[in-house]
C-alpha positions as protocol buffer text, in pm:
chain_id: "A"
residue {
  index: 1
  type: MET
  ca { x: 1483 y: -2134 z: -1323 }
}
residue {
  index: 2
  type: GLU
  ca { x: 1515 y: -2115 z: -1699 }
}
residue {
  index: 3
  type: ILE
  ca { x: 1845 y: -2218 z: -1847 }
}
residue {
  index: 4
  type: ASP
  ca { x: 1987 y: -1961 z: -2095 }
}
residue {
  index: 5
  type: ASP
  ca { x: 2043 y: -2156 z: -2415 }
}
residue {
  index: 6
  type: THR
  ca { x: 2134 y: -1857 z: -2635 }
}
residue {
  index: 7
  type: LEU
  ca { x: 2488 y: -1989 z: -2675 }
}
residue {
  index: 8
  type: SER
  ca { x: 2525 y: -2300 z: -2882 }
}
residue {
  index: 9
  type: MET
  ca { x: 2772 y: -2586 z: -2821 }
}
residue {
  index: 10
  type: GLU
  ca { x: 2975 y: -2453 z: -3106 }
}
residue {
  index: 11
  type: ASP
  ca { x: 3007 y: -2116 z: -2911 }
}
residue {
  index: 12
  type: PHE
  ca { x: 3131 y: -2293 z: -2613 }
}
residue {
  index: 13
  type: LEU
  ca { x: 3385 y: -2483 z: -2801 }
}
residue {
  index: 14
  type: ARG
  ca { x: 3534 y: -2148 z: -2916 }
}
residue {
  index: 15
  type: ILE
  ca { x: 3617 y: -2075 z: -2553 }
}
residue {
  index: 16
  type: GLN
  ca { x: 3959 y: -2178 z: -2470 }
}
residue {
  index: 17
  type: ASN
  ca { x: 4198 y: -2184 z: -2180 }
}
residue {
  index: 18
  type: ILE
  ca { x: 4508 y: -2051 z: -2342 }
}
residue {
  index: 19
  type: MET
  ca { x: 4724 y: -2196 z: -2061 }
}
residue {
  index: 20
  type: GLU
  ca { x: 4655 y: -2546 z: -2173 }
}
residue {
  index: 21
  type: SER
  ca { x: 4815 y: -2496 z: -2519 }
}
residue {
  index: 22
  type: TYR
  ca { x: 5102 y: -2291 z: -2379 }
}
residue {
  index: 23
  type: VAL
  ca { x: 5185 y: -2533 z: -2090 }
}
residue {
  index: 24
  type: SER
  ca { x: 5170 y: -2830 z: -2329 }
}
residue {
  index: 25
  type: LYS
  ca { x: 5404 y: -2662 z: -2572 }
}
residue {
  index: 26
  type: ARG
  ca { x: 5648 y: -2591 z: -2290 }
}
residue {
  index: 27
  type: VAL
  ca { x: 5638 y: -2938 z: -2135 }
}
residue {
  index: 28
  type: ASN
  ca { x: 5709 y: -3100 z: -2463 }
}
residue {
  index: 29
  type: ALA
  ca { x: 5991 y: -2850 z: -2554 }
}
residue {
  index: 30
  type: LEU
  ca { x: 6166 y: -2890 z: -2210 }
}
residue {
  index: 31
  type: TYR
  ca { x: 6125 y: -3276 z: -2238 }
}
residue {
  index: 32
  type: ASP
  ca { x: 6281 y: -3265 z: -2578 }
}
residue {
  index: 33
  type: ASP
  ca { x: 6574 y: -3053 z: -2456 }
}
residue {
  index: 34
  type: LEU
  ca { x: 6635 y: -3287 z: -2167 }
}
residue {
  index: 35
  type: VAL
  ca { x: 6630 y: -3595 z: -2405 }
}
residue {
  index: 36
  type: ALA
  ca { x: 6875 y: -3423 z: -2628 }
}
residue {
  index: 37
  type: GLU
  ca { x: 7115 y: -3339 z: -2341 }
}
residue {
  index: 38
  type: ASN
  ca { x: 7083 y: -3696 z: -2203 }
}
residue {
  index: 39
  type: ALA
  ca { x: 6968 y: -3557 z: -1869 }
}
residue {
  index: 40
  type: SER
  ca { x: 7074 y: -3827 z: -1618 }
}
residue {
  index: 41
  type: PHE
  ca { x: 6762 y: -3801 z: -1396 }
}
residue {
  index: 42
  type: LEU
  ca { x: 6522 y: -3843 z: -1696 }
}
residue {
  index: 43
  type: SER
  ca { x: 6448 y: -4212 z: -1705 }
}
residue {
  index: 44
  type: CYS
  ca { x: 6126 y: -4179 z: -1909 }
}
residue {
  index: 45
  type: ASP
  ca { x: 5985 y: -3920 z: -2151 }
}
residue {
  index: 46
  type: CYS
  ca { x: 5682 y: -4123 z: -2270 }
}
residue {
  index: 47
  type: GLU
  ca { x: 5340 y: -3951 z: -2349 }
}
residue {
  index: 48
  type: ASN
  ca { x: 5202 y: -4054 z: -2015 }
}
residue {
  index: 49
  type: CYS
  ca { x: 5489 y: -3881 z: -1832 }
}
residue {
  index: 50
  type: ARG
  ca { x: 5440 y: -3576 z: -2041 }
}
residue {
  index: 51
  type: LEU
  ca { x: 5068 y: -3564 z: -1978 }
}
residue {
  index: 52
  type: ASP
  ca { x: 5119 y: -3614 z: -1606 }
}
residue {
  index: 53
  type: THR
  ca { x: 5357 y: -3314 z: -1608 }
}
residue {
  index: 54
  type: ILE
  ca { x: 5109 y: -3106 z: -1806 }
}
residue {
  index: 55
  type: CYS
  ca { x: 4842 y: -3184 z: -1538 }
}
residue {
  index: 56
  type: TYR
  ca { x: 5094 y: -3101 z: -1258 }
}
residue {
  index: 57
  type: VAL
  ca { x: 5151 y: -2754 z: -1411 }
}
residue {
  index: 58
  type: LEU
  ca { x: 4793 y: -2674 z: -1494 }
}
residue {
  index: 59
  type: ASN
  ca { x: 4670 y: -2764 z: -1145 }
}
residue {
  index: 60
  type: ARG
  ca { x: 4915 y: -2496 z: -1011 }
}
residue {
  index: 61
  type: THR
  ca { x: 4833 y: -2212 z: -1260 }
}
residue {
  index: 62
  type: HIS
  ca { x: 4542 y: -1980 z: -1311 }
}
residue {
  index: 63
  type: SER
  ca { x: 4328 y: -2041 z: -1612 }
}
residue {
  index: 64
  type: LYS
  ca { x: 4305 y: -1770 z: -1876 }
}
residue {
  index: 65
  type: TYR
  ca { x: 3997 y: -1805 z: -2089 }
}
residue {
  index: 66
  type: VAL
  ca { x: 3957 y: -1640 z: -2425 }
}
residue {
  index: 67
  type: VAL
  ca { x: 3752 y: -1676 z: -2748 }
}
residue {
  index: 68
  type: SER
  ca { x: 3973 y: -1867 z: -2985 }
}
residue {
  index: 69
  type: GLY
  ca { x: 4151 y: -1664 z: -3250 }
}
residue {
  index: 70
  type: ARG
  ca { x: 4472 y: -1677 z: -3443 }
}
residue {
  index: 71
  type: GLY
  ca { x: 4765 y: -1570 z: -3242 }
}
residue {
  index: 72
  type: ILE
  ca { x: 4578 y: -1500 z: -2922 }
}
residue {
  index: 73
  type: THR
  ca { x: 4810 y: -1717 z: -2712 }
}
residue {
  index: 74
  type: HIS
  ca { x: 5121 y: -1528 z: -2825 }
}
residue {
  index: 75
  type: ALA
  ca { x: 4948 y: -1193 z: -2784 }
}
residue {
  index: 76
  type: MET
  ca { x: 4850 y: -1251 z: -2419 }
}
residue {
  index: 77
  type: LEU
  ca { x: 5174 y: -1420 z: -2302 }
}
residue {
  index: 78
  type: ALA
  ca { x: 5435 y: -1243 z: -2509 }
}
residue {
  index: 79
  type: ASP
  ca { x: 5481 y: -958 z: -2272 }
}
residue {
  index: 80
  type: ASP
  ca { x: 5458 y: -1151 z: -1944 }
}
residue {
  index: 81
  type: SER
  ca { x: 5814 y: -1266 z: -1901 }
}
residue {
  index: 82
  type: GLN
  ca { x: 5755 y: -1347 z: -1525 }
}
residue {
  index: 83
  type: LEU
  ca { x: 5467 y: -1570 z: -1600 }
}
residue {
  index: 84
  type: ARG
  ca { x: 5671 y: -1750 z: -1862 }
}
residue {
  index: 85
  type: ALA
  ca { x: 5956 y: -1790 z: -1627 }
}
residue {
  index: 86
  type: ASP
  ca { x: 5720 y: -1921 z: -1351 }
}
residue {
  index: 87
  type: ILE
  ca { x: 5571 y: -2175 z: -1588 }
}
residue {
  index: 88
  type: ASP
  ca { x: 5920 y: -2309 z: -1690 }
}
residue {
  index: 89
  type: ALA
  ca { x: 6013 y: -2350 z: -1328 }
}
residue {
  index: 90
  type: LEU
  ca { x: 5691 y: -2535 z: -1254 }
}
residue {
  index: 91
  type: VAL
  ca { x: 5751 y: -2761 z: -1566 }
}
residue {
  index: 92
  type: MET
  ca { x: 6093 y: -2861 z: -1451 }
}
residue {
  index: 93
  type: ASP
  ca { x: 5967 y: -2923 z: -1098 }
}
residue {
  index: 94
  type: GLY
  ca { x: 5686 y: -3139 z: -1255 }
}
residue {
  index: 95
  type: ILE
  ca { x: 5922 y: -3333 z: -1479 }
}
residue {
  index: 96
  type: ARG
  ca { x: 6144 y: -3418 z: -1179 }
}
residue {
  index: 97
  type: ILE
  ca { x: 5855 y: -3519 z: -954 }
}
residue {
  index: 98
  type: VAL
  ca { x: 5695 y: -3732 z: -1221 }
}
residue {
  index: 99
  type: ASN
  ca { x: 6035 y: -3896 z: -1294 }
}
residue {
  index: 100
  type: SER
  ca { x: 6092 y: -3973 z: -926 }
}
residue {
  index: 101
  type: ALA
  ca { x: 5749 y: -4122 z: -870 }
}
residue {
  index: 102
  type: LYS
  ca { x: 5670 y: -4307 z: -1187 }
}
residue {
  index: 103
  type: ARG
  ca { x: 5357 y: -4523 z: -1242 }
}
residue {
  index: 104
  type: PRO
  ca { x: 5387 y: -4890 z: -1315 }
}
residue {
  index: 105
  type: TYR
  ca { x: 5361 y: -4867 z: -1681 }
}
residue {
  index: 106
  type: HIS
  ca { x: 5682 y: -4689 z: -1750 }
}
residue {
  index: 107
  type: VAL
  ca { x: 5972 y: -4833 z: -1931 }
}
residue {
  index: 108
  type: GLU
  ca { x: 6318 y: -4691 z: -1831 }
}
residue {
  index: 109
  type: ARG
  ca { x: 6485 y: -4486 z: -2098 }
}
residue {
  index: 110
  type: VAL
  ca { x: 6852 y: -4604 z: -2145 }
}
residue {
  index: 111
  type: ALA
  ca { x: 7089 y: -4305 z: -2164 }
}
residue {
  index: 112
  type: ASP
  ca { x: 7330 y: -4293 z: -2455 }
}
residue {
  index: 113
  type: ASP
  ca { x: 7627 y: -4159 z: -2260 }
}
residue {
  index: 114
  type: ASP
  ca { x: 7843 y: -4328 z: -1995 }
}
residue {
  index: 115
  type: LYS
  ca { x: 7762 y: -4107 z: -1697 }
}
residue {
  index: 116
  type: LEU
  ca { x: 7738 y: -4410 z: -1472 }
}
residue {
  index: 117
  type: ALA
  ca { x: 7932 y: -4659 z: -1677 }
}
residue {
  index: 118
  type: ASN
  ca { x: 8224 y: -4570 z: -1435 }
}
residue {
  index: 119
  type: PRO
  ca { x: 8222 y: -4528 z: -1063 }
}
residue {
  index: 120
  type: SER
  ca { x: 8104 y: -4182 z: -979 }
}
residue {
  index: 121
  type: PHE
  ca { x: 7999 y: -3953 z: -698 }
}
residue {
  index: 122
  type: VAL
  ca { x: 7632 y: -3892 z: -771 }
}
residue {
  index: 123
  type: PHE
  ca { x: 7492 y: -3595 z: -581 }
}
residue {
  index: 124
  type: PRO
  ca { x: 7137 y: -3536 z: -443 }
}
residue {
  index: 125
  type: VAL
  ca { x: 6938 y: -3228 z: -540 }
}
residue {
  index: 126
  type: PHE
  ca { x: 6984 y: -2954 z: -286 }
}
residue {
  index: 127
  type: ILE
  ca { x: 6655 y: -2766 z: -206 }
}
residue {
  index: 128
  type: GLY
  ca { x: 6601 y: -2448 z: -8 }
}
residue {
  index: 129
  type: THR
  ca { x: 6355 y: -2175 z: 51 }
}
residue {
  index: 130
  type: VAL
  ca { x: 6403 y: -1807 z: 105 }
}
residue {
  index: 131
  type: PHE
  ca { x: 6161 y: -1603 z: 316 }
}
residue {
  index: 132
  type: ASP
  ca { x: 6135 y: -1235 z: 419 }
}
residue {
  index: 133
  type: GLY
  ca { x: 6263 y: -1208 z: 762 }
}
residue {
  index: 134
  type: ARG
  ca { x: 5993 y: -964 z: 878 }
}
residue {
  index: 135
  type: THR
  ca { x: 5681 y: -1124 z: 729 }
}
residue {
  index: 136
  type: PHE
  ca { x: 5789 y: -1482 z: 688 }
}
residue {
  index: 137
  type: GLU
  ca { x: 5647 y: -1483 z: 330 }
}
residue {
  index: 138
  type: PRO
  ca { x: 5833 y: -1657 z: 60 }
}
residue {
  index: 139
  type: LEU
  ca { x: 6058 y: -1426 z: -143 }
}
residue {
  index: 140
  type: MET
  ca { x: 6057 y: -1417 z: -519 }
}
residue {
  index: 141
  type: ASP
  ca { x: 6310 y: -1298 z: -766 }
}
residue {
  index: 142
  type: VAL
  ca { x: 6608 y: -1384 z: -528 }
}
residue {
  index: 143
  type: ASP
  ca { x: 6952 y: -1461 z: -676 }
}
residue {
  index: 144
  type: VAL
  ca { x: 7100 y: -1791 z: -529 }
}
residue {
  index: 145
  type: GLU
  ca { x: 7446 y: -1931 z: -615 }
}
residue {
  index: 146
  type: LEU
  ca { x: 7623 y: -2255 z: -509 }
}
residue {
  index: 147
  type: LYS
  ca { x: 7993 y: -2265 z: -472 }
}
residue {
  index: 148
  type: SER
  ca { x: 8259 y: -2510 z: -374 }
}
residue {
  index: 149
  type: ASP
  ca { x: 8626 y: -2402 z: -323 }
}
residue {
  index: 150
  type: GLY
  ca { x: 8531 y: -2059 z: -437 }
}
residue {
  index: 151
  type: GLU
  ca { x: 8396 y: -2166 z: -771 }
}
residue {
  index: 152
  type: LEU
  ca { x: 8044 y: -2204 z: -905 }
}
residue {
  index: 153
  type: VAL
  ca { x: 7944 y: -2563 z: -897 }
}
residue {
  index: 154
  type: VAL
  ca { x: 7884 y: -2728 z: -1232 }
}
residue {
  index: 155
  type: MET
  ca { x: 7525 y: -2846 z: -1275 }
}
residue {
  index: 156
  type: GLU
  ca { x: 7413 y: -3184 z: -1390 }
}
residue {
  index: 157
  type: ASP
  ca { x: 7270 y: -3059 z: -1730 }
}
residue {
  index: 158
  type: CYS
  ca { x: 7108 y: -2758 z: -1892 }
}
residue {
  index: 159
  type: SER
  ca { x: 6782 y: -2789 z: -1690 }
}
residue {
  index: 160
  type: TRP
  ca { x: 6961 y: -2663 z: -1385 }
}
residue {
  index: 161
  type: ALA
  ca { x: 7090 y: -2312 z: -1337 }
}
residue {
  index: 162
  type: ASN
  ca { x: 7372 y: -2177 z: -1119 }
}
residue {
  index: 163
  type: PRO
  ca { x: 7331 y: -1917 z: -1013 }
}
residue {
  index: 164
  type: THR
  ca { x: 6949 y: -1965 z: -998 }
}
residue {
  index: 165
  type: LYS
  ca { x: 6642 y: -1759 z: -896 }
}
residue {
  index: 166
  type: THR
  ca { x: 6335 y: -1806 z: -685 }
}
residue {
  index: 167
  type: TYR
  ca { x: 6003 y: -1776 z: -862 }
}
residue {
  index: 168
  type: LYS
  ca { x: 5632 y: -1703 z: -756 }
}
residue {
  index: 169
  type: ALA
  ca { x: 5535 y: -2042 z: -890 }
}
residue {
  index: 170
  type: THR
  ca { x: 5787 y: -2226 z: -665 }
}
residue {
  index: 171
  type: LYS
  ca { x: 5698 y: -2025 z: -353 }
}
residue {
  index: 172
  type: GLY
  ca { x: 6049 y: -1889 z: -285 }
}
residue {
  index: 173
  type: THR
  ca { x: 6209 y: -2237 z: -328 }
}
residue {
  index: 174
  type: TYR
  ca { x: 6532 y: -2297 z: -528 }
}
residue {
  index: 175
  type: SER
  ca { x: 6724 y: -2623 z: -622 }
}
residue {
  index: 176
  type: PHE
  ca { x: 7061 y: -2729 z: -750 }
}
residue {
  index: 177
  type: LYS
  ca { x: 7183 y: -3060 z: -886 }
}
residue {
  index: 178
  type: PRO
  ca { x: 7563 y: -3093 z: -914 }
}
residue {
  index: 179
  type: ALA
  ca { x: 7718 y: -3284 z: -1192 }
}
residue {
  index: 180
  type: VAL
  ca { x: 7849 y: -3638 z: -1123 }
}
residue {
  index: 181
  type: ILE
  ca { x: 8222 y: -3676 z: -1065 }
}
residue {
  index: 182
  type: LYS
  ca { x: 8384 y: -3980 z: -1204 }
}
residue {
  index: 183
  type: VAL
  ca { x: 8641 y: -4172 z: -976 }
}
residue {
  index: 184
  type: GLU
  ca { x: 8844 y: -4480 z: -972 }
}
residue {
  index: 185
  type: SER
  ca { x: 8638 y: -4718 z: -783 }
}
residue {
  index: 186
  type: ASP
  ca { x: 8304 y: -4784 z: -596 }
}
residue {
  index: 187
  type: ASP
  ca { x: 8260 y: -4724 z: -219 }
}
residue {
  index: 188
  type: LEU
  ca { x: 8487 y: -4421 z: -185 }
}
residue {
  index: 189
  type: THR
  ca { x: 8334 y: -4172 z: 62 }
}
residue {
  index: 190
  type: LYS
  ca { x: 8425 y: -3796 z: 56 }
}
residue {
  index: 191
  type: ASN
  ca { x: 8281 y: -3498 z: 232 }
}
residue {
  index: 192
  type: PHE
  ca { x: 8200 y: -3224 z: -10 }
}
residue {
  index: 193
  type: SER
  ca { x: 8184 y: -2864 z: 117 }
}
residue {
  index: 194
  type: TYR
  ca { x: 7952 y: -2603 z: -29 }
}
residue {
  index: 195
  type: SER
  ca { x: 7861 y: -2250 z: 33 }
}
residue {
  index: 196
  type: VAL
  ca { x: 7534 y: -2072 z: -61 }
}
residue {
  index: 197
  type: THR
  ca { x: 7506 y: -1698 z: -126 }
}
residue {
  index: 198
  type: ILE
  ca { x: 7154 y: -1550 z: -142 }
}
residue {
  index: 199
  type: SER
  ca { x: 7087 y: -1201 z: -243 }
}
residue {
  index: 200
  type: ALA
  ca { x: 6802 y: -972 z: -337 }
}
residue {
  index: 201
  type: LYS
  ca { x: 6745 y: -605 z: -421 }
}
residue {
  index: 202
  type: GLY
  ca { x: 6686 y: -410 z: -100 }
}
residue {
  index: 203
  type: TYR
  ca { x: 6793 y: -695 z: 126 }
}
residue {
  index: 204
  type: GLN
  ca { x: 7104 y: -790 z: 311 }
}
residue {
  index: 205
  type: PRO
  ca { x: 7276 y: -1082 z: 153 }
}
residue {
  index: 206
  type: LEU
  ca { x: 7295 y: -1405 z: 331 }
}
residue {
  index: 207
  type: HIS
  ca { x: 7578 y: -1674 z: 324 }
}
residue {
  index: 208
  type: PHE
  ca { x: 7587 y: -2015 z: 472 }
}
residue {
  index: 209
  type: SER
  ca { x: 7785 y: -2346 z: 432 }
}
residue {
  index: 210
  type: PHE
  ca { x: 7705 y: -2708 z: 453 }
}
residue {
  index: 211
  type: VAL
  ca { x: 7897 y: -3044 z: 404 }
}
residue {
  index: 212
  type: VAL
  ca { x: 7760 y: -3355 z: 230 }
}
residue {
  index: 213
  type: PRO
  ca { x: 7923 y: -3695 z: 255 }
}
residue {
  index: 214
  type: VAL
  ca { x: 7881 y: -3883 z: -78 }
}
residue {
  index: 215
  type: THR
  ca { x: 7991 y: -4241 z: -157 }
}
residue {
  index: 216
  type: SER
  ca { x: 8095 y: -4340 z: -512 }
}
residue {
  index: 217
  type: THR
  ca { x: 7895 y: -4596 z: -707 }
}
residue {
  index: 218
  type: SER
  ca { x: 7867 y: -4741 z: -1058 }
}
residue {
  index: 219
  type: LYS
  ca { x: 7488 y: -4824 z: -1006 }
}
residue {
  index: 220
  type: GLN
  ca { x: 7213 y: -4604 z: -1141 }
}
residue {
  index: 221
  type: GLN
  ca { x: 7076 y: -4386 z: -865 }
}
residue {
  index: 222
  type: GLN
  ca { x: 6727 y: -4293 z: -764 }
}
residue {
  index: 223
  type: PHE
  ca { x: 6635 y: -3926 z: -761 }
}
residue {
  index: 224
  type: PHE
  ca { x: 6675 y: -3802 z: -405 }
}
residue {
  index: 225
  type: SER
  ca { x: 6714 y: -3465 z: -242 }
}
residue {
  index: 226
  type: ILE
  ca { x: 6847 y: -3285 z: 70 }
}
residue {
  index: 227
  type: LYS
  ca { x: 6650 y: -3003 z: 229 }
}
residue {
  index: 228
  type: LEU
  ca { x: 6890 y: -2708 z: 319 }
}
residue {
  index: 229
  type: GLN
  ca { x: 6824 y: -2459 z: 594 }
}
residue {
  index: 230
  type: ASP
  ca { x: 6540 y: -2198 z: 536 }
}
residue {
  index: 231
  type: ALA
  ca { x: 6694 y: -1863 z: 457 }
}
residue {
  index: 232
  type: TYR
  ca { x: 6556 y: -1540 z: 609 }
}
residue {
  index: 233
  type: LEU
  ca { x: 6647 y: -1212 z: 431 }
}
residue {
  index: 234
  type: PHE
  ca { x: 6622 y: -881 z: 609 }
}
residue {
  index: 235
  type: PRO
  ca { x: 6601 y: -521 z: 460 }
}
residue {
  index: 236
  type: GLU
  ca { x: 6934 y: -340 z: 414 }
}
residue {
  index: 237
  type: ASP
  ca { x: 6854 y: -84 z: 696 }
}
residue {
  index: 238
  type: GLU
  ca { x: 6762 y: -355 z: 951 }
}
residue {
  index: 239
  type: MET
  ca { x: 6987 y: -576 z: 1165 }
}
residue {
  index: 240
  type: ASN
  ca { x: 6968 y: -946 z: 1080 }
}
residue {
  index: 241
  type: PRO
  ca { x: 6899 y: -1118 z: 1429 }
}
residue {
  index: 242
  type: MET
  ca { x: 7053 y: -1446 z: 1282 }
}
residue {
  index: 243
  type: GLU
  ca { x: 7391 y: -1258 z: 1276 }
}
residue {
  index: 244
  type: ASP
  ca { x: 7397 y: -1144 z: 1631 }
}
């Protein structure tokens, strides 16, 4: 079989995956934001961490190939707000995973603030997933809020939203990271009560509560998480069997 050699190497070099440049830009921008905010979970923001995060995101997104041209990335992504939101959600997911499972070459970044200079209650990440109760498929664009004593829980830093949403890229999964609470001494244990409200257009809202015991410490904590119960939403005109 003859090989078609009508395209030169220069022609092939003009073909670009625009997702590479866009993802790289968003990864670096969000890392820079987290560094500026002194995000407590971000122990390293070196080039290797950033590259690992870029690979994590690109391995979970579809490639978009174009012939290189000025402004082509902006033109193709500017009107796709859902894609941009999905990528940002994947970037934050990748940053957290890379920081929780670092390679041996990393040097810990020392935070400039005193978040753990004093004894504190340090909370895990709460992770849950929302499904359609009929099809058992993950639900996207769902609003989720976390409350305690009737008030929205303050998050650890600007990278965590409350209320938050579920996205296609995260397959219906949401997460929260409550801010640390400073106390007088180590080894104090307290039960923290939370409520979760989940709502989506055309579905019955869902509420559930849970309690987490936390012990105060002045030591730097590893990133850890708690898996919340799976949530199943049902259309407004159907009875939710979970509420029988």
